[in-house]
Legacy VTK file of the C-alpha trace (Angstrom):
# vtk DataFile Version 3.0
C-alpha trace
ASCII
DATASET POLYDATA
POINTS 265 float
32.026 -59.435 8.896
34.626 -62.470 9.511
37.364 -62.152 7.182
39.060 -64.809 5.268
41.856 -66.468 7.368
44.331 -66.134 4.086
47.751 -66.691 4.173
50.438 -63.982 3.069
53.468 -65.361 1.389
54.924 -61.784 1.633
54.645 -61.839 5.503
55.537 -65.210 5.894
58.590 -64.757 3.866
59.562 -61.610 5.951
61.572 -63.734 8.031
62.533 -66.419 5.339
65.871 -67.351 6.775
64.693 -67.954 10.286
61.699 -70.174 9.091
64.144 -72.269 6.737
66.683 -73.554 9.090
64.526 -75.759 10.734
63.544 -77.554 7.493
67.270 -77.707 6.779
68.070 -79.318 10.069
65.199 -81.759 9.461
66.090 -82.907 6.052
69.840 -83.380 7.194
68.603 -86.298 9.308
67.200 -87.949 6.159
69.344 -90.510 4.362
67.620 -91.402 1.289
70.190 -91.423 -1.595
68.294 -91.591 -4.868
64.606 -91.401 -4.182
61.997 -91.252 -7.275
58.863 -89.627 -5.615
59.228 -87.004 -2.746
56.131 -85.221 -1.393
55.946 -81.960 0.450
52.681 -81.803 2.679
51.906 -78.604 3.289
54.314 -76.878 0.950
53.807 -73.494 1.386
55.212 -70.911 -0.939
57.135 -73.845 -2.618
60.921 -72.365 -2.399
62.059 -75.057 0.113
60.157 -77.740 -1.803
62.211 -76.532 -4.658
65.284 -77.559 -2.879
64.393 -81.084 -2.377
64.367 -81.521 -6.046
68.045 -79.544 -6.280
69.030 -82.169 -3.495
67.579 -85.149 -5.353
67.907 -84.351 -8.999
66.274 -87.558 -10.164
63.108 -87.267 -7.908
59.504 -86.182 -9.174
58.905 -83.738 -6.358
55.114 -82.682 -5.708
54.353 -79.814 -3.284
50.687 -80.204 -1.791
48.865 -76.696 -0.027
45.509 -76.056 0.728
46.267 -72.108 0.184
45.492 -70.630 -2.998
47.696 -67.750 -2.429
50.693 -69.703 -1.131
50.026 -72.194 -4.298
50.163 -68.678 -6.818
53.733 -67.973 -4.976
54.805 -71.494 -5.550
53.823 -71.638 -9.329
57.249 -69.603 -9.482
59.423 -72.643 -8.695
57.432 -75.485 -10.456
59.602 -77.107 -13.502
57.549 -79.214 -15.747
58.069 -82.994 -15.076
60.208 -82.252 -12.100
58.571 -79.900 -9.630
54.805 -79.364 -9.363
52.493 -77.882 -6.559
48.753 -79.070 -6.285
45.855 -77.941 -4.395
45.025 -80.291 -1.677
44.314 -80.899 2.390
46.748 -82.588 3.988
44.121 -84.694 6.071
42.662 -85.885 2.482
45.905 -86.468 0.965
46.306 -89.741 -0.681
49.599 -90.854 -2.841
49.253 -92.377 -6.269
52.370 -94.584 -5.392
54.457 -95.397 -2.659
56.800 -92.351 -1.846
60.561 -92.399 -1.110
60.528 -89.439 0.961
57.186 -87.740 2.611
57.975 -84.348 4.231
55.660 -82.204 6.556
57.288 -79.168 8.050
55.657 -76.600 10.072
51.950 -77.925 9.120
50.491 -80.512 11.652
50.084 -78.102 14.711
47.035 -76.943 12.489
45.656 -80.319 12.618
44.088 -81.736 15.634
44.712 -85.493 16.080
47.337 -85.552 13.541
48.881 -88.655 15.089
46.362 -90.653 13.164
47.634 -88.998 9.973
51.591 -89.842 10.644
50.092 -93.433 11.111
48.213 -93.034 7.578
51.213 -91.861 5.893
53.631 -94.144 7.433
51.604 -97.151 5.615
52.011 -95.285 2.696
55.985 -95.209 2.242
57.800 -97.193 -0.153
60.259 -100.073 1.132
62.836 -97.896 2.663
60.903 -94.805 2.442
61.474 -91.809 4.818
59.080 -89.579 6.742
60.160 -86.374 8.231
58.156 -83.984 10.298
58.893 -80.817 12.031
56.762 -78.679 14.087
56.476 -75.733 16.178
56.587 -76.569 19.786
55.976 -73.375 21.447
52.397 -73.690 22.864
53.161 -72.590 25.644
55.345 -69.786 24.917
54.254 -66.112 25.775
53.448 -65.802 22.050
50.603 -68.353 22.320
50.013 -67.964 26.091
49.287 -64.160 26.017
47.159 -64.726 22.903
44.944 -67.450 24.253
44.300 -65.258 27.488
43.356 -62.683 25.479
40.957 -64.711 23.192
39.487 -65.884 26.529
39.083 -62.866 28.390
35.619 -60.822 29.019
36.334 -58.859 26.629
37.174 -61.218 23.606
35.820 -64.730 25.055
32.189 -64.259 23.239
34.151 -63.988 19.757
37.528 -65.961 20.126
37.077 -68.401 22.975
37.345 -71.213 20.737
39.960 -69.941 18.495
42.612 -69.574 21.033
45.693 -71.151 20.465
46.072 -74.976 22.132
49.239 -75.585 24.246
48.999 -78.982 23.551
48.679 -78.655 19.440
52.022 -81.043 19.119
53.274 -83.793 20.704
56.880 -83.827 22.466
59.832 -86.076 20.521
58.902 -88.902 22.653
55.320 -88.939 21.656
56.276 -88.648 17.650
58.958 -91.540 18.582
56.102 -93.608 19.967
53.905 -92.847 16.805
56.274 -93.686 14.315
57.750 -97.044 16.161
54.429 -98.243 16.525
54.250 -98.328 12.717
57.431 -100.241 12.254
59.582 -96.820 11.529
63.295 -96.661 12.885
62.883 -93.179 14.334
64.958 -90.146 15.164
62.933 -87.785 17.246
64.427 -84.217 19.008
63.777 -80.943 19.721
65.851 -77.577 19.539
65.070 -74.601 20.994
66.390 -71.511 18.313
67.152 -67.912 19.392
66.041 -65.998 16.761
67.281 -62.207 16.733
64.797 -59.807 15.420
65.075 -56.277 14.671
62.343 -53.313 14.032
59.334 -52.175 15.576
57.195 -55.057 17.295
59.201 -57.717 15.747
57.525 -60.695 17.587
54.153 -59.089 16.703
55.518 -59.358 13.016
56.460 -62.878 13.548
53.041 -63.955 14.579
51.196 -62.234 12.231
51.520 -64.690 9.444
51.316 -67.625 12.076
49.258 -68.037 14.957
47.535 -64.585 15.184
46.255 -65.005 11.273
43.248 -67.191 12.681
42.117 -65.101 15.455
42.117 -62.088 13.190
39.936 -63.586 10.848
37.238 -63.917 13.095
37.088 -59.951 13.885
35.839 -56.945 11.859
38.802 -54.306 10.979
38.053 -52.161 14.467
38.232 -55.350 16.659
40.938 -56.564 15.034
42.778 -53.382 15.535
42.017 -53.159 19.280
43.065 -56.813 19.753
46.223 -56.254 17.746
47.326 -53.155 19.871
46.307 -55.091 23.192
48.495 -58.106 22.119
51.436 -55.897 20.830
51.879 -54.384 24.471
51.669 -57.534 26.347
54.233 -59.094 23.645
56.723 -55.919 23.932
56.711 -56.462 27.820
57.391 -60.316 27.405
60.247 -59.786 24.691
61.657 -56.502 25.467
64.161 -55.106 23.060
67.630 -55.445 24.156
70.373 -52.248 24.760
71.247 -52.428 20.566
67.348 -52.430 19.650
67.256 -55.985 18.720
64.542 -58.282 20.239
65.491 -61.978 20.899
62.684 -64.825 20.193
63.432 -68.066 21.814
61.598 -70.600 19.679
61.225 -74.486 20.109
60.806 -76.753 17.292
59.976 -80.350 17.492
61.403 -83.033 15.014
60.742 -86.585 14.063
62.344 -88.804 11.357
61.394 -92.353 10.301
62.789 -94.786 7.994
60.227 -98.020 6.638
61.768 -101.644 6.538
63.562 -102.456 3.209
60.732 -105.285 3.446
57.910 -103.091 3.575
LINES 1 266
265 0 1 2 3 4 5 6 7 8 9 10 11 12 13 14 15 16 17 18 19 20 21 22 23 24 25 26 27 28 29 30 31 32 33 34 35 36 37 38 39 40 41 42 43 44 45 46 47 48 49 50 51 52 53 54 55 56 57 58 59 60 61 62 63 64 65 66 67 68 69 70 71 72 73 74 75 76 77 78 79 80 81 82 83 84 85 86 87 88 89 90 91 92 93 94 95 96 97 98 99 100 101 102 103 104 105 106 107 108 109 110 111 112 113 114 115 116 117 118 119 120 121 122 123 124 125 126 127 128 129 130 131 132 133 134 135 136 137 138 139 140 141 142 143 144 145 146 147 148 149 150 151 152 153 154 155 156 157 158 159 160 161 162 163 164 165 166 167 168 169 170 171 172 173 174 175 176 177 178 179 180 181 182 183 184 185 186 187 188 189 190 191 192 193 194 195 196 197 198 199 200 201 202 203 204 205 206 207 208 209 210 211 212 213 214 215 216 217 218 219 220 221 222 223 224 225 226 227 228 229 230 231 232 233 234 235 236 237 238 239 240 241 242 243 244 245 246 247 248 249 250 251 252 253 254 255 256 257 258 259 260 261 262 263 264
């Protein structure tokens, strides 16, 4: 029986500092001064969404997510009249009013063809409004390539071939720049490779359990999930060997783009 691909807030927060840094770097390039409507699409467990209200005290901040588990965790960060969290799929989301700052952080790699979403969202910005996105750009890294190879191997292809992570799930910075400039936004796009220093047993496996491995394991029963995880863990240990001090280095590429609509939009 296939299990639900539920998100695990606790597992995701195991690496909270490492996952927060790209969000901070992204928002550092957003120059909004006194926005009134701020939306975080794919808000997760809500801590980073709440930080937007701290930055812009006059804004009404809304976090949108499709995961009941993440929204349950996010409820702890809600502030009546200031910060709210609502259930919704980013593919269907429509704002009730023009948006001053729209943020989507580590979400769009789950959405095939998301360039069209970005075009739609750009059209819902207020005059002078900002759109800020960050996506993991490591689809060709061993974390993903090894898992894709496993999914397509003779042992697993019948169950997992169509669940293999795609190497081209996101655009490069120039691709996002072209999409957003095509909608009339002034765009800053870039990429950064973070070098995370992880500790503990099989730390890279621990990292991917709450991300790219999650939907794969959801296809399997408990015995098959344990077998695949053991095979994947062995491959990850070879690709990311521990250092002399016991830590493990995980290079992690991320792609960013920030666009501002014209004042006359």
